[in-house]
C-alpha positions in Angstrom: -22.1 -3.6 15.6 -21.2 0.0 14.4 -20.9 0.2 10.7 -19.3 3.1 8.8 -19.3 3.7 5.0 -15.8 4.7 4.1 -14.5 6.7 1.3 -11.8 4.8 -0.2 -8.1 6.3 -0.4 -6.4 5.1 -3.4 -2.6 4.7 -3.3 0.0 2.9 -5.2 0.1 -0.8 -4.0 0.7 -0.9 -0.5 2.0 -4.6 -0.3 4.7 -5.0 2.5 6.4 -7.6 4.9 2.7 -8.0 5.9 0.0 -9.0 3.9 -2.1 -6.4 5.7 -0.4 -3.1 7.4 -1.7 -1.3 10.5 -1.0 2.5 10.9 0.4 3.6 13.1 2.5 0.3 13.5 1.9 0.3 17.1 -1.3 1.4 17.8 -2.9 2.3 20.8 -6.5 3.1 22.7 -6.1 6.7 21.8 -4.7 6.7 18.3 -7.0 6.7 15.0 -6.4 3.3 13.5 -5.9 2.9 9.7 -5.7 -0.4 7.9 -4.2 -1.0 4.3 -4.7 -4.4 2.3 -5.0 -5.4 -1.0 -8.2 -7.2 -2.4 -8.5 -9.4 -5.4 -10.7 -7.0 -8.0 -9.9 -4.6 -10.6 -12.0 -2.2 -8.6 -14.1 -1.5 -5.5 -17.4 0.1 -5.4 -17.9 0.6 -1.7 -16.5 -0.4 1.4 -17.7 -1.0 5.2 -16.1 -1.6 8.4 -17.6 -2.9 11.5 -16.1 -3.3 15.0 -18.1 -6.0 16.9 -16.2 -7.5 20.4 -12.8 -8.2 19.3 -13.4 -8.5 15.5 -13.0 -5.7 12.7 -14.6 -6.8 9.8 -13.9 -4.9 6.2 -16.7 -5.7 3.8 -15.4 -4.9 0.4 -18.1 -4.4 -2.7 -16.4 -5.0 -6.0 -17.4 -2.9 -9.0 -18.7 -5.7 -11.4 -18.3 -3.3 -14.6 -14.6 -2.9 -14.0 -12.1 -4.6 -16.2 -8.4 -4.4 -15.9 -5.2 -6.3 -16.4 -4.5 -6.6 -12.8 -6.1 -8.2 -10.2 -5.0 -6.4 -6.9 -6.6 -3.3 -5.7 -5.1 -1.2 -2.8 -7.5 -0.2 -0.1 -6.9 2.0 2.9 -9.6 2.0 5.5 -10.0 4.4 8.5 -11.1 2.4 11.4 -10.8 5.0 13.9 -10.2 5.0 17.7 -11.0 1.2 19.1 -10.5 0.1 22.8 -7.3 -1.7 23.8 -7.2 -5.2 23.1 -6.4 -8.0 20.5 -8.4 -8.0 17.1 -9.1 -10.2 14.7 -9.3 -8.2 11.3 -11.3 -9.8 8.6 -11.8 -9.0 4.9 -14.6 -10.4 3.1 -16.6 -9.4 0.0 -20.2 -8.5 0.4 -22.1 -11.6 0.7 -19.2 -13.9 0.5 -16.6 -15.5 2.5 -13.5 -14.2 4.1 -10.7 -13.6 1.9 -8.1 -12.4 4.6 -7.6 -12.6 8.2 -4.9 -10.7 10.2 -4.5 -9.8 14.0 -3.9 -6.5 15.4 -2.9 -5.3 19.1 -4.2 -2.3 20.3 -2.2 -1.3 23.6 -4.0 0.1 26.5 -3.2 4.2 26.8 -6.1 4.9 29.2 -5.0 3.2 32.1 -2.1 5.3 33.3 0.0 2.1 33.2 2.9 1.7 30.5 5.1 -1.2 30.1 8.4 -0.8 27.9 9.5 -2.7 26.1 6.3 -4.1 25.1 7.4 -7.7 25.5 9.8 -10.5 26.4 10.6 -14.2 25.5 8.0 -16.7 26.8 10.3 -17.9 29.1 10.5 -14.6 30.9 13.6 -13.4 32.9 14.3 -10.0 31.4 13.4 -7.1 33.1 11.0 -4.3 31.8 10.0 -0.7 32.9 6.5 0.0 34.3 5.4 3.8 33.9 2.7 4.8 36.2 3.9 2.7 39.2 5.3 3.5 42.2 7.8 1.6 45.1 5.4 -0.8 46.9 3.3 -1.6 43.8 2.1 -5.0 43.1 2.7 -6.0 39.5 0.6 -8.8 37.6 1.2 -10.1 34.3 -2.0 -12.2 33.4 -2.7 -12.5 37.2 1.0 -13.7 38.1 3.3 -11.6 40.3 6.3 -10.1 38.6 9.4 -10.4 40.5 12.7 -8.2 41.4 10.4 -5.3 41.9 12.5 -2.1 42.2 12.7 1.8 41.3 15.5 2.5 39.1 16.2 5.4 36.8 12.7 7.0 37.4 10.6 3.9 36.9 9.4 0.8 38.4 11.6 -2.0 37.3 10.3 -5.4 37.3 10.8 -9.0 35.8 7.7 -10.4 34.4 7.0 -14.2 34.9 7.1 -17.0 32.4 4.1 -17.5 30.1 3.0 -18.9 27.3 3.1 -17.0 24.1 0.5 -14.3 23.8 -1.0 -11.0 24.6 -1.8 -10.1 28.3 -3.0 -7.6 30.7 -0.9 -6.2 33.4 -2.4 -5.0 36.7 -0.7 -2.6 39.0 -2.0 -2.3 42.8 -0.6 0.2 45.3 -2.2 1.6 48.4 -4.6 4.1 46.3 -5.9 2.0 43.6 -5.8 -0.9 41.2 -5.3 -0.1 37.8 -5.4 -2.8 34.9 -3.3 -2.0 31.3 -5.3 -4.1 28.8 -3.2 -5.5 26.2 -0.2 -4.1 27.5 2.2 -6.7 27.2 3.1 -9.6 24.6 5.3 -12.7 25.5 6.6 -14.1 22.0 8.3 -17.2 20.8 11.6 -16.2 19.1 11.3 -19.2 16.7 8.0 -17.5 15.2 8.2 -14.9 12.4 8.3 -11.2 14.0 5.4 -9.8 14.8 5.1 -6.2 13.6 3.0 -5.4 17.1 6.2 -6.4 19.1 9.0 -5.7 16.8 10.6 -2.7 14.9 13.7 -3.8 12.2 16.6 -2.0 12.5 19.0 -2.5 9.5 22.8 -2.0 9.3 23.4 -1.8 5.8 27.2 -3.0 5.9 28.6 -5.7 8.4 32.0 -6.8 7.0 35.6 -7.1 8.0 38.0 -8.3 5.5 39.9 -7.7 2.2 38.4 -6.0 -0.6 39.7 -5.1 -4.2 42.8 -3.3 -4.9 44.4 -4.6 -1.7 42.1 -3.1 0.5 41.1 -3.8 3.9 37.9 -2.8 5.6 36.6 -2.8 9.0 32.8 -2.1 10.4 31.4 -0.5 13.4 27.9 -1.3 14.1 26.7 0.3 17.3 23.8 0.2 19.6 23.2 2.0 22.8 20.7 2.9 25.3 20.4 5.3 28.6 17.7 5.1 31.1 15.5 3.2 28.3 15.7 -0.6 28.5 16.1 -2.0 25.3 15.7 -5.7 24.4 15.9 -7.7 21.2 14.3 -10.6 19.5 17.3 -12.8 19.6 20.5 -12.4 21.4 23.5 -10.6 19.4 26.9 -11.3 20.1 29.0 -8.3 20.6 32.9 -7.4 20.5 32.8 -5.0 23.1 30.3 -3.6 25.4 30.7 -0.4 27.8 28.7 -1.9 30.6 26.0 -4.7 31.5 24.4 -5.2 28.0 21.0 -5.2 28.0 20.5 -3.2 31.3 20.8 0.7 31.5 23.6 3.2 30.3 25.3 0.9 27.9 26.7 0.8 24.4 28.1 -2.2 22.5 29.8 -2.8 19.1 27.8 -5.6 17.4 29.7 -8.7 16.2 27.7 -10.5 13.5 28.9 -10.2 9.8 26.8 -10.8 6.9 27.0 -9.6 3.2 23.5 -8.7 3.4 24.1 -6.3 6.4 22.9 -7.0 9.8 19.1 -7.0 10.4 18.1 -6.3 14.1 14.5 -6.8 15.5 13.9 -4.7 18.2 11.3 -4.9 20.8 9.1 -1.7 20.6 9.2 0.7 23.4 6.4 2.6 25.0 7.4 5.7 26.8 4.9 8.3 28.5 5.1 12.2 27.4 8.3 13.6 28.9 10.3 10.3 28.8 12.8 10.4 26.1 13.7 7.2 24.1 17.6 6.8 24.7 18.0 4.0 22.1 20.3 5.1 19.3 22.4 3.3 16.6 25.2 4.3 14.4 27.3 2.7 11.9 31.0 3.3 10.3 32.9 1.7 7.6 36.6 2.4 7.2 39.5 1.1 4.9 42.3 0.5 7.7 44.6 -0.2 4.8 44.7 3.6 4.4 46.9 5.5 6.4 44.6 8.7 6.7 40.9 9.3 7.1 38.5 8.3 9.6 35.9 6.3 7.7 32.4 6.8 6.3 29.4 7.2 8.6 26.5 5.1 7.3 23.1 5.4 7.5 21.2 2.6 9.8 17.7 2.1 8.4 14.8 2.1 10.7 10.8 1.2 10.3 10.0 4.4 8.4 12.7 4.3 5.9 11.2 1.0 4.5 9.2 2.2 1.4 7.6 0.8 -1.6 9.7 2.9 -4.1 12.3 5.4 -3.8 15.0 7.7 -5.6 18.6 8.1 -4.7 19.7 11.4 -6.1 23.2 13.1 -7.0 25.2 9.7 -7.4 28.5 10.5 -9.0 29.3 8.2 -11.7 32.9 7.9 -12.7 35.2 5.3 -14.4 37.8 6.1 -11.2 35.2 4.8 -8.5 33.1 2.0 -7.9 29.2 2.3 -7.7 27.6 -0.3 -6.0 23.7 -0.3 -5.2 22.7 -2.4 -2.4 19.0 -3.4 -2.1 17.3 -4.6 1.3 14.0 -5.7 2.6 13.1 -7.0 6.0 11.9 -10.6 4.7 13.1 -14.0 4.9 11.7 -14.6 1.1 12.7 -13.8 -2.1 11.5 -10.1 -3.2 11.7 -8.2 -6.5 12.7 -4.7 -7.6 13.0 -2.7 -10.9 15.9 -0.1 -10.9 16.1 2.9 -13.3 19.3 4.6 -13.9 19.2 8.2 -15.2 22.3 9.2 -16.4 23.1 12.0 -19.1 19.5 12.0 -19.9 19.2 8.4 -20.8 17.2 5.8 -18.7 18.2 2.2 -18.0 16.1 -0.1 -16.4 16.6 -3.6 -15.1 14.7 -6.0 -13.1 16.5 -7.2 -9.7 15.8 -10.2 -7.4 16.5 -9.9 -3.8 17.4 -13.2 -2.1 17.2 -14.1 1.6 20.6 -14.1 3.5 20.4 -14.2 7.2 16.7 -13.0 7.3 17.3 -10.2 4.8 16.1 -10.0 1.2 19.3 -8.5 -0.3 20.7 -7.8 -3.6 24.0 -6.1 -4.7 23.9 -4.1 -8.3 27.1 -3.2 -9.8 26.3 0.1 -12.1 28.3 0.5 -15.0 31.1 3.2 -14.8 30.9 6.2 -16.8 33.1 6.9 -19.6 35.4 9.3 -18.1 36.5 10.7 -14.7 34.7 13.5 -14.3 32.3 12.3 -11.9 29.0 13.3 -13.6 25.7 12.8 -11.4 22.8 10.7 -12.1 19.9 9.3 -10.1 18.6 5.9 -9.2 14.9 5.0 -8.8 13.9 1.8 -7.4 10.1 0.6 -7.3 9.7 -2.7 -4.9 7.1 -5.6 -5.7 6.2 -7.3 -2.5 7.8 -6.1 0.9 8.7 -2.5 1.1 12.7 -1.9 0.6 15.5 0.3 1.2 18.7 1.2 -0.4 22.2 2.2 -0.1 24.7 3.5 -2.9 28.6 3.4 -1.9 31.0 5.2 -4.0 34.4 3.9 -3.7 37.4 5.8 -5.1 39.7 3.1 -6.9 42.8 4.9 -5.4 42.0 6.2 -1.8 39.4 3.7 -1.1 37.5 6.6 0.1 33.7 5.7 0.5 30.8 8.1 -0.1 27.6 6.8 0.9 23.9 7.9 -0.4 20.6 6.9 0.2 17.1 7.8 0.1 16.3 11.4 1.4 
């Protein structure tokens, strides 16, 4: 076992959707692996990490002299570059039993074989791209041949066979050699919680068609699209329209689902070699079709790196002639909490907000008080999450024209 004494990197509380966070979120055998977690101590004197086989062990030595009101101490551990594989990550105090156990998947980046997207449902049946393979290659998923092997859009496209949930090796054999990509692919159970090593969250903040106040009528277009990159989703998503054959190459679709908490889509991660661009893209637009003029307002779509422990939305125009609504989101199917502080004309107002799970998203909508006049003075909104990381959107809607201004963390 190799052991390294680590310098502690202290930061703001790093809790998230997952009790233990791995950075980068989708590590491979050529990236420097970091792990963030919380330990139930006031302070930590030292921390050691060891890698033995398929187990990463973090040994924590608490500072016995420290006294503090809180009992959760945030840590970041630098593990370094590790071989491809599936690892158990164990945290335990020095001389004591484990206090936390998680799992990390490190994909193979050394074999020259890359599979994208990185997973399908256990039933199989959905094609994936194989980079580093040519026409005539044999592709095995955990020793079982893939089917419908053909060349398309510059890569080999195959259909993985069915397999029990889990991470497997992928072997490619051609006339020159046989190459095995360790932990290259994961079969998942769609009924299980989203696996952060397989999925990334994509959040459309508004998913609503219908009436609003003052006689307004609203519609939202939430769009996903791709070109030469295959894209897969954890769940099948109904669409209003699709420009071609959805879930193949070169298509775009307007998503149909509606929900007051927006639309959270879990997208299977993609791995692409250098020189191959990720064509997957998303967009969103909300329009008041009850108004004769205007093209609506483009809305941001939150991606994985947009979710944070705390954030600020600046230059929010407060006025009695407009409705100011703060929407808070966390990609978690459990109740979350946030502290919201509004700074306006030198005064600070703080309130605690509960985000409740709706359709897989912890969500809250906060109506912010109108200003005393209609001059549109600017303020700011600071949000601190407790638990899962979150993201926020402010919409300012003119009461007369129904024109929408959208603001979000920058």
